[in-house]
N, C-alpha and C positions, 0 to 999 in steps of 0.2 A: 760790139761785144756779147749783146743776149745770146747770139748764135753758138758762140763759142763757150760760152759757160752752161747753157742748159739746151743739151744737144737735141737737135727735132724738138722744136722746144712748140707745144701747141700754143694758140692763141687765148686760150684758156688758162695758162701757168701764166706766160706773159702780161698777160691783163688781170693775173689771178688778185685779190687783196688776203692775205692772210695776216691776222692778230694774234700775237704772243704774249702771253701775260704772264710773269714772270720770268725774266731771262738773264735765270742761273743754272743749277745745274743741271734744268732739261733743255730750258729756254734757249742756251747759248745753241748748243748744239743743233734743234731744231732751226733756227734762224741762221744758223751757220750753213743748214742743207737748203733751205733753203732759196739762200743767195746763190749761191750756184748752181741751183734748179732753175734760176731766171724765174721767177714767183716775180712780177711786176711791183708789187706796194709789200711792203713787211710792215707792220706795225708793234714798237717793243714799248709796254707796260711794265712799271717798275718801279717802286716808289728811294729803293736804297741806293746808296754809294757799295763803289767795290771795298770790300775788307779781306785781308792776309789771307783769312782763313777760308776766303772764297775759291781759292787758288787752283786748290788740290779737283777742283772738278768742274770749274766754269769757264769754259775752253775759250771765250775770245776775251778774257782779261789775262793781262801779267801784272810784277812790281811797279813798273811809271804809271798803272791807271786806279792803284790805291786812293782812296776816297776821291775818286769821279763818281758822277752819277753814270752809272752802270748804261742806261738808254744812251745814254748820250756816249761812249763808250764801245759799245756796244755798235751802235750807229756807224762810228768811223772804222771800226773794223767790218764791217760789212760793206761799205761802198768801195774800200782798197776792194776787196775782192769783185766790185760788180758795180761801176761807178751807173750804170747805165738804170739801176734799182732807183724806187722810192721810199724811204728808211725813216718812219715817223715817230720819231720818241716823246714817249707819254711819260712824266716824270712825277707818278701817281700812284695808290693803292685802290686799287678795284674795287666801287662800292656799291652799294644799290644808286646811290645818287648821281652815280656819272657810270655807268655800265651802258643804258641806253645809248647814248652817245657816244661811248667808245665802238660798240659792236656793228653799230646801224651802218657803217661805211666798208666791213670787212665780209668777205663770202666766208672764209672759214676760220674760225678760232682754234689756237694752243694753249692747254694749261699746263702750263711747265710750274708752276704755283705749288705749295709742299705746303701748304695749310687747311685742314680742312672744312673750315668754314668757308672758301674763299674756294675750292672747290666745289663744294654746291652753291654758290654763287652761280659760279660759272657753268655749271651746268642746268640749274633755275633756268638763268640768265638767256640761255646759250637756246633751251626748247624752247620758252614764251615766246622769244624774237624769233622763232624757225630759224636758228645757224648751226648748222653743222661743226662739230667739235670734235678734237681727238683729249683723250683724259689718259695721263701716266699719273705715277707713284713710283717710288723709289727707294729704299729706306734700308740700309747693308750689303745685304747681296743679293738683294730680291726684286725683282722690279715687274707691274703688271701693268697695261694700257687697254685702248679698246678707244673704238670712235664711236660717234652719236650721231645717227641722223635724228631729227626730232621727231616725236611722232609716229616713225616709222622705226627705229631701234629700240634697244633695253636705253634707260639711262642710270642714272647715279641711284636715283630716289625709286627706281624700282628694285633695287638690291634694300637700302637704306631709305626709309620712309623717312625716319623722322635720323638724324645726322651725328655721327657717331662725337661724343666731344674731346674736345681740340686735347686735352690731355690723357685721351686713349688711345691717341697713337701717336708714336714719337714723331719726330722730323727729321731729315735729314743733317739739322743741323747739334741735335738729342742725342741719338745715336748710331749719328756716321752714316758713311756713302759711299760703295764703293765710285771712284770717275767713270770710271769706263761701261762703269752699268749706267748710270743714268745718263750717259752719252749714246750706248743703244739702242732707249726707252723716247731720248729724243729727235735720234736719226728715224727711227721709227713713226714717230709724229708727223715728223714734214714730209714725209714717202706718203702716210694716209691727206696731208693736207694736197699735195701733188696729182697725188689718184685721182682725190675731189675734185680738182681742177679741172683737168684733164679728159676726166670720162670715161678713165683704161683703169683696170684690175676690176679686182673685189673688194670692195673697203672694210674693216676690221671690226664689223657690228655683230650687235649680237654675240661674241663672245671675247671672253676676257684674253690675252697675250700674260701668261707668265712668264719668266725668267730665273731662275736659278745660278750666278754667276760661280759658287760654291764645284754644284756640281754638271756645272755649262748644260744646263736641258732646260727645254725650253715647252712652254705647255700650254694648249690650248682649252679652254673652259668654254664650255657652250650656258649662256644666260638666254633666260626669255624677258619678254617685257610685261610686266603685270598689270594687269586690268583695273588692277586698286590702286595703281600707282597714282599717290596725291597728285602729281605735278602732269601726267602724260596720259593717265587712266580712264576710264568711261566715265568716272565722275569727278573729276580733277579741284583739287580745295585748292591748287595752289594756282591763279589765275593770274596775278599781276607781282610782278618785284614787289609790293607794298605789302600782298601776300606771303612772299618771301622773308620779312625782315618780321610778319608775325609770326612766323613757322620756326624762326631762328631765336625767338623770344619765349618760345612755348616747348623749345625743344628738350630743355630741362628735366620738364615732368613727366618725358619717355623715353627719356636715355635707357631706360635697363632693355625697353623692346630693341632699338637702334644698334645698342652691344650685342646684344643675343646673334643677331643677323651679320654680327662682323666677322663674331669669332667661327660662323659657318661659312662665311669665305674665308677666313685664313687658314681653314682644317683643307679648304679646296688645295688653296697655296702647297 
């Protein structure tokens, strides 16, 4: 089966393990593309059940799935595509207390979430554990994505030493998002995972790829790793997951600086 699903499949892909955190608008197309590429093991992390509002953009689900856990419904669909896969469901929310246990079994992480706190938790945990990952975000008609190689390329904290507050950035559910837009971003994330596992191509590192669906324009923005980054810089202050918790607890007092950096990035997009 693998030979027909993943053409010219490399051992790195066939034996590779990718964890998809968030099986929603981004995670669904990413997981689907990974399955069709023949990635050997796919982990799915999501605490939620399928809701009617999800069907507009979360392509692994249909009306018979309403009320079912997303990870179990998604697993069934992926195994129908490729029964040779190992698909591991984790019906739980990614938190500091379970991050190490989840990440340690995988070669590459895909961030399919839409909450700022979780995105920074993935960033911090992946860098601390030396796990490469693909970041993506989308809202309304705009999306962006980037790949991070820990301590070798730019991470999220190189841009924002302090995460913006949750209420400063709207989520998909709050502002809406074009279904085909998150599909495009998720497929790119899966492509990055396959490229990493196979050792082929040029990864999307130190480059933020943005997409405006209204104008149908892609744009690449060069970003640099910061020597002052609190996570991967020359004198990091975030050195453990416990440090991540402390940083999150003190973020409110330093929010203005993070907001200013956010506005700068938004102007680039």
